[in-house]
C-alpha positions as CSV (number, residue, x, y, z in Angstrom):
1,M,-34.2,-21.4,6.6
2,I,-34.2,-19.6,9.9
3,Q,-33.8,-16.3,8.1
4,N,-37.1,-16.9,6.2
5,V,-38.9,-17.9,9.3
6,M,-37.7,-14.8,11.2
7,R,-38.7,-12.6,8.3
8,D,-42.1,-14.0,8.4
9,V,-42.2,-13.4,12.2
10,M,-41.0,-9.8,11.7
11,N,-43.7,-9.2,9.1
12,S,-46.5,-10.8,11.1
13,R,-49.4,-8.8,12.3
14,L,-49.2,-10.5,15.6
15,L,-45.6,-9.4,16.4
16,N,-46.3,-5.9,15.3
17,L,-49.5,-5.7,17.3
18,I,-47.8,-6.9,20.4
19,L,-44.9,-4.5,19.7
20,L,-47.2,-1.5,19.3
21,F,-49.2,-2.3,22.4
22,T,-46.0,-2.8,24.4
23,I,-44.7,0.6,23.4
24,I,-48.0,2.2,24.2
25,G,-48.0,0.4,27.6
26,E,-44.5,1.7,28.4
27,F,-46.1,5.2,28.7
28,L,-49.7,4.4,29.5
29,L,-49.0,2.0,32.5
30,P,-46.9,4.6,34.5
31,W,-49.7,7.2,33.9
32,V,-52.3,4.8,35.3
33,L,-50.1,3.6,38.2
34,K,-49.1,7.0,39.4
35,R,-52.7,7.6,40.5
36,Y,-52.2,4.9,43.2
37,Y,-48.9,6.2,44.4
38,N,-49.3,9.3,46.6
39,G,-46.4,11.7,46.2
40,Y,-45.3,10.4,42.8
41,D,-44.6,13.2,40.4
42,S,-44.2,12.0,36.8
43,K,-42.5,15.3,35.8
44,T,-39.7,15.0,38.3
45,M,-39.5,11.3,39.2
46,V,-38.2,8.5,36.9
47,M,-40.5,5.7,35.9
48,S,-38.4,3.2,37.8
49,A,-39.5,4.8,41.1
50,L,-42.9,3.1,40.5
51,G,-41.1,-0.2,41.2
52,S,-39.3,1.0,44.3
53,P,-39.8,-0.8,47.7
54,Q,-41.7,2.3,48.8
55,S,-44.2,2.1,46.0
56,P,-47.7,0.5,46.5
57,V,-47.7,-0.5,42.8
58,R,-44.1,-2.0,42.7
59,L,-45.2,-5.6,41.9
60,I,-47.2,-4.5,38.8
61,Y,-44.5,-2.2,37.5
62,N,-41.6,-4.6,38.1
63,M,-43.5,-7.4,36.4
64,W,-44.0,-5.0,33.5
65,L,-40.3,-4.3,33.2
66,I,-39.5,-8.0,33.2
67,W,-42.1,-8.6,30.4
68,L,-40.7,-5.6,28.5
69,G,-37.2,-7.1,28.7
70,V,-38.2,-10.6,27.7
71,F,-40.2,-9.4,24.8
72,L,-37.5,-7.1,23.5
73,I,-34.9,-9.9,23.8
74,F,-37.1,-11.8,21.4
75,V,-37.5,-8.8,19.1
76,A,-33.7,-8.3,19.1
77,A,-33.2,-11.9,18.0
78,V,-35.8,-11.5,15.2
79,Y,-34.0,-8.4,14.0
80,Y,-30.7,-10.2,14.0
81,F,-31.8,-13.4,12.1
82,S,-34.0,-11.4,9.7
83,L,-31.1,-9.1,8.6
84,R,-27.8,-11.0,9.1
85,A,-27.6,-12.4,5.6
86,D,-27.9,-9.0,3.9
87,F,-26.5,-6.7,6.6
88,P,-24.2,-8.8,8.9
89,I,-22.6,-5.9,10.7
90,L,-25.8,-3.9,11.2
91,S,-27.7,-7.0,12.3
92,V,-25.2,-7.5,15.1
93,L,-25.2,-3.9,16.2
94,L,-29.0,-3.8,16.2
95,F,-29.1,-7.0,18.2
96,F,-26.8,-5.6,20.9
97,S,-28.6,-2.2,20.9
98,I,-32.0,-3.7,21.6
99,G,-30.7,-6.7,23.6
100,F,-28.6,-4.7,26.1
101,F,-31.5,-2.4,26.8
102,A,-33.9,-5.4,27.1
103,V,-31.6,-7.1,29.7
104,G,-30.4,-4.1,31.5
105,A,-33.3,-1.7,31.6
106,G,-35.9,-4.5,31.4
107,V,-35.2,-7.8,33.1
108,I,-32.5,-6.8,35.6
109,S,-34.2,-3.5,36.5
110,G,-37.4,-5.4,37.1
111,I,-35.6,-7.8,39.5
112,F,-33.5,-5.2,41.3
113,S,-35.5,-2.2,42.2
114,V,-34.3,1.4,42.5
115,N,-35.3,3.3,45.6
116,E,-37.8,6.2,45.7
117,T,-35.0,8.8,46.1
118,K,-31.3,8.7,45.2
119,E,-30.4,9.4,48.8
120,I,-31.5,5.8,49.7
121,I,-28.8,3.5,48.4
122,S,-28.8,-0.3,48.5
123,A,-27.1,-3.1,46.6
124,A,-30.3,-3.6,44.5
125,S,-30.5,0.1,43.6
126,K,-26.8,0.1,42.5
127,I,-27.4,-2.9,40.3
128,H,-30.5,-1.3,38.9
129,G,-28.7,2.0,38.3
130,V,-25.8,0.5,36.4
131,S,-27.8,-1.9,34.3
132,A,-30.5,0.7,33.4
133,A,-27.8,3.3,32.5
134,I,-26.0,0.9,30.2
135,G,-29.3,-0.2,28.6
136,F,-30.3,3.4,27.9
137,M,-27.0,4.4,26.5
138,V,-26.9,1.5,24.1
139,L,-30.5,1.9,22.9
140,L,-29.7,5.5,22.2
141,F,-28.0,4.3,19.0
142,F,-31.0,2.2,17.9
143,P,-32.7,5.0,15.9
144,L,-29.3,5.8,14.2
145,L,-28.6,2.2,13.3
146,N,-32.2,1.7,12.0
147,G,-31.9,5.0,10.0
148,I,-28.7,3.7,8.4
149,L,-30.5,0.5,7.5
150,S,-33.4,2.4,6.0
151,F,-31.0,4.6,3.9
152,K,-29.2,1.5,2.6
153,K,-32.6,0.2,1.4
154,N,-33.5,3.6,-0.1
155,Y,-36.3,4.2,2.4
156,I,-35.3,7.9,2.8
157,I,-38.3,9.0,4.8
158,F,-37.8,6.3,7.4
159,G,-34.1,7.1,7.5
160,V,-34.7,10.8,8.1
161,I,-37.2,10.1,10.8
162,D,-34.9,7.8,12.6
163,V,-31.8,10.0,12.4
164,G,-33.9,12.9,13.6
165,S,-35.2,10.8,16.5
166,F,-31.6,9.9,17.3
167,I,-30.6,13.6,17.6
168,L,-33.6,14.4,19.7
169,A,-32.9,11.4,21.9
170,L,-29.4,12.6,22.6
171,I,-30.7,16.1,23.5
172,F,-33.4,14.8,25.8
173,F,-30.9,12.3,27.4
174,A,-28.5,15.1,28.1
175,C,-31.3,17.0,29.8
176,F,-32.3,13.9,31.8
177,I,-28.7,13.4,33.0
178,M,-28.5,17.0,34.1
179,G,-31.9,17.0,35.7
180,D,-30.7,16.2,39.3
181,K,-27.9,18.7,39.3
182,E,-28.4,21.5,41.8
183,Q,-27.7,24.3,39.4
184,F,-30.6,23.3,37.2
185,Q,-33.3,23.0,40.0
186,N,-34.8,26.4,39.1
187,S,-35.1,25.6,35.4
188,I,-37.1,23.2,33.2
189,I,-34.1,20.9,33.2
190,K,-35.1,19.7,36.6
191,Y,-37.9,17.6,35.2
192,E,-36.1,14.3,35.1
193,G,-39.2,12.3,34.5
194,L,-40.3,14.3,31.5
195,W,-36.8,14.1,29.9
196,E,-36.7,10.3,30.5
197,R,-40.1,9.8,28.8
198,L,-39.1,12.0,25.9
199,T,-35.8,10.1,25.5
200,L,-37.6,6.7,25.5
201,F,-40.2,7.9,23.0
202,C,-37.5,9.0,20.6
203,M,-35.6,5.8,21.0
204,Y,-38.8,3.8,20.3
205,I,-39.7,5.7,17.1
206,P,-38.3,3.0,14.8
207,F,-40.5,0.4,16.5
208,I,-43.5,2.7,16.3
209,H,-43.3,3.5,12.6
210,K,-42.5,-0.1,11.8
211,A,-45.5,-1.4,13.7
212,V,-47.9,1.3,12.4
213,Y,-46.8,0.9,8.8
214,S,-47.1,-2.9,9.0
215,L,-50.5,-2.9,10.7
216,F,-52.4,-0.1,9.1
217,I,-50.8,0.2,5.6
218,R,-50.5,-3.6,5.3
219,R,-47.0,-3.4,4.0
220,I,-43.5,-3.8,5.6
221,P,-40.6,-1.5,4.8
222,A,-38.2,-3.0,2.3
223,C,-35.4,-3.3,4.8
224,F,-37.3,-6.4,6.2
225,N,-38.2,-7.9,2.8
């Protein structure tokens, strides 16, 4: 019963529309907010700095992070209940991949703000750093898991796209991690903000092609049928 209901939710235009606008907002909102934050450099500074105590737009951005987290928790539940009958292991792994990111990099990060620079350390920034790092690392595997799901349902194109996104996400994440290291400050690796955004984009690819396919081609990939 609940599986059929969740499949209907997964296939609904409303959910996919909200999902697509949420992913767009993840990149569009920081681009807009940076205009009201003097000194913010989107190439070298992480998006979370927009929610720092020093930021004039912190309330807006932190509320956004909480919204992102709450919505993706719901999406994680929809994935799980839609898939658990046919793919019990994958459904659990997908749930934890999306859910951990939603809680750690969304809700908790929105409540506990990081500081503008890493030199400023507080209890809130430590909580933010740990929760966001765990959330990112777990979501890294979302494209791979979704790719495996697509291959199992013979949706080869989606599978290739997702696995390719996983590989790119790993590369960009490695650059992001190295971005604050002194030996890379004279190279393109220093652009932490750029690598963070590219990593996020690659991790969101399965959401993007799912929403676009559902909304504009009026079909849903077979892995959700």
